[in-house]
C-alpha positions in Angstrom: 3.9 -13.8 15.5 4.6 -15.0 12.2 6.5 -18.5 12.4 6.7 -19.6 9.2 8.2 -18.0 6.0 6.0 -18.6 2.7 8.3 -18.2 -0.4 6.8 -16.3 -3.2 6.2 -17.8 -6.3 6.1 -14.9 -8.5 8.9 -14.4 -10.9 9.4 -11.1 -10.4 10.5 -11.5 -6.7 14.0 -10.1 -6.1 16.3 -11.5 -3.5 17.3 -8.8 -0.9 21.3 -8.4 -0.6 21.3 -6.1 2.2 21.2 -2.7 0.4 18.8 -1.0 -1.8 19.3 1.3 -5.0 16.2 3.5 -5.4 15.9 3.6 -9.3 13.5 6.4 -9.1 11.4 8.8 -6.9 8.2 6.9 -5.9 5.3 9.3 -7.0 6.3 9.7 -10.6 6.3 5.8 -11.1 2.8 5.4 -9.9 0.9 7.4 -12.6 -1.7 5.3 -14.3 -0.5 2.0 -12.6 -2.6 1.7 -9.5 -6.2 0.5 -8.8 -8.3 0.2 -5.6 -11.2 -0.9 -4.1 -14.4 1.4 -5.0 -18.1 0.5 -4.8 -17.0 -3.1 -4.2 -15.2 -3.4 -7.5 -11.5 -2.8 -8.2 -10.9 0.2 -10.6 -8.3 2.6 -11.7 -7.3 4.6 -8.8 -6.6 8.7 -9.1 -2.8 8.9 -7.8 -2.9 12.6 -8.1 -3.3 13.2 -4.2 -0.1 11.0 -3.5 2.1 13.8 -5.0 2.4 15.4 -1.6 3.2 12.1 0.3 6.6 11.7 1.9 6.1 8.1 3.1 5.2 4.9 1.4 4.8 1.7 2.8 4.8 -1.0 -0.1 2.9 -4.4 1.2 4.0 -7.8 -0.7 1.3 -10.4 -0.1 -1.0 -12.9 -1.3 -4.4 -14.4 -1.1 -2.7 -18.1 -0.9 -0.3 -17.0 1.8 -1.6 -18.1 5.4 0.8 -15.6 7.2 -0.2 -13.0 5.1 -3.8 -13.7 5.7 -3.0 -13.5 9.3 -1.2 -10.3 9.1 -3.4 -8.2 6.8 -6.3 -7.7 9.1 -3.8 -6.2 11.5 -2.4 -4.0 8.9 -6.0 -3.0 7.8 -7.1 -2.1 11.1 -3.8 0.1 11.7 -4.2 1.9 8.5 -7.8 2.7 9.2 -6.9 4.1 12.6 -4.1 6.3 11.6 -4.3 7.3 7.8 -6.8 10.3 8.4 -3.8 11.8 10.7 -1.5 11.2 8.2 -2.2 12.0 5.0 1.8 12.5 3.9 1.8 8.8 4.3 0.5 6.1 2.0 0.5 2.1 1.7 0.5 0.3 -1.7 -0.1 -3.1 -2.2 2.0 -5.4 -4.5 0.3 -8.8 -5.4 2.3 -12.3 -5.3 -0.9 -13.7 -6.5 -1.2 -16.1 -9.1 -3.8 -14.2 -11.4 -5.6 -10.8 -11.5 -8.7 -12.6 -10.3 -6.9 -13.8 -7.1 -5.6 -10.4 -6.4 -9.1 -8.9 -6.9 -10.6 -11.6 -4.6 -8.2 -10.6 -2.1 -8.6 -7.1 -2.2 -12.4 -7.4 -2.0 -12.5 -10.2 0.4 -10.5 -8.3 2.9 -11.9 -4.7 1.7 -8.5 -3.4 1.7 -8.6 0.3 2.2 -5.4 1.2 0.2 -4.2 1.6 -3.4 -2.5 -1.5 -5.1 -0.2 -1.9 -8.0 -2.3 -3.2 -11.1 -1.7 -7.0 -11.6 -0.5 -6.3 -15.2 2.0 -3.7 -14.2 4.0 -5.9 -11.9 6.7 -6.6 -14.5 6.9 -3.2 -15.8 6.6 -1.1 -12.6 10.0 -1.7 -11.2 10.0 1.2 -8.6 7.3 -0.7 -6.8 8.7 -4.4 -6.9 12.2 -3.5 -6.5 12.1 -3.7 -2.7 10.6 -7.3 -2.4 12.3 -10.0 -0.7 12.5 -13.7 -1.3 9.2 -14.4 0.6 6.1 -12.7 1.8 4.5 -10.9 3.8 7.0 -8.4 3.3 6.4 -4.9 4.3 8.8 -2.3 3.5 9.0 1.3 4.3 10.5 4.3 2.0 10.7 7.8 1.7 9.4 9.6 -1.2 12.9 9.5 -3.0 12.9 5.6 -2.6 15.2 5.2 0.2 14.4 2.4 2.2 13.7 3.3 6.0 12.6 0.0 7.4 12.3 -3.5 5.6 11.0 -7.0 6.7 14.4 -8.2 5.6 17.5 -7.2 7.1 20.1 -8.4 4.9 19.3 -12.0 4.4 17.7 -12.1 7.7 13.8 -12.0 7.9 12.5 -9.7 10.9 9.1 -9.8 9.5 6.2 -7.0 8.8 5.5 -6.3 12.7 8.8 -4.9 13.0 8.0 -2.5 10.1 5.0 -1.7 11.3 6.5 -0.6 14.4 9.0 1.5 12.5 5.9 3.1 10.6 4.5 4.4 13.8 7.8 5.9 15.1 8.4 7.5 11.8 5.4 9.3 11.5 5.3 10.0 15.1 8.6 11.7 14.8 7.7 13.3 11.4 4.0 14.3 11.7 1.9 15.7 9.1 2.0 19.8 8.8 -1.4 21.5 9.7 -1.9 22.3 6.2 -1.5 19.1 4.8 -4.2 17.8 7.4 -6.5 20.8 6.5 -5.9 19.7 2.6 -6.8 16.5 3.4 -9.9 17.1 5.3 -11.1 19.7 2.6 -10.7 16.9 -0.1 -12.4 14.2 1.9 -15.4 16.6 2.7 -15.7 17.6 -1.0 -15.5 13.9 -2.2 -18.5 13.2 0.8 -20.5 16.2 -0.8 -20.5 15.1 -4.1 -21.5 11.5 -2.9 -24.4 13.1 -1.0 -25.7 15.0 -3.7 -25.2 12.3 -6.4 -27.5 10.3 -3.9 -30.3 12.7 -4.0 -30.2 13.2 -7.6 -30.5 9.5 -8.1 -33.5 9.7 -5.6 -35.2 12.4 -7.4 -34.8 10.6 -10.7 -36.6 7.6 -9.4 
């Protein structure tokens, strides 16, 4: 259980006052602003598949923050175990690191399986940064329109990310992905896998 609250040093952190006014639907604000770990490197992320997502969890965290480093492995384990059955859900990391290099070190070192807001877009992408509290780790669950369902901050009280993770599980259980969404996700994964398999043998043949 997290017992210490680390105050984020990033200037863009916003104190939570108990209510959120979503500035825009989440998906349109993602276009061109996300990166992810691909082949051991942080590269641009294709956000197109997220157009159908109904729920987004936003994770405010940093490599320098001990409570974050303690919680992140748990979140990764949960994500890897549940993402496949919930294609209508995505988690996005928003870094409170002091530099792009530190952010990439965190992503690669922990092998984060989810996309992240590009470091240089933190000041311009208000749609993703508006929910951050005054301290980290902070996890927030919103719907596709940006309405907050659960937050690590309830008013000025810090309830922590574990409570939000539990709320995410409850929300997804009560609102499961449709059979069509799961089928589409499985088809996309197979197509991507097939491409990689073919590319592997093309490379071997060229050797």
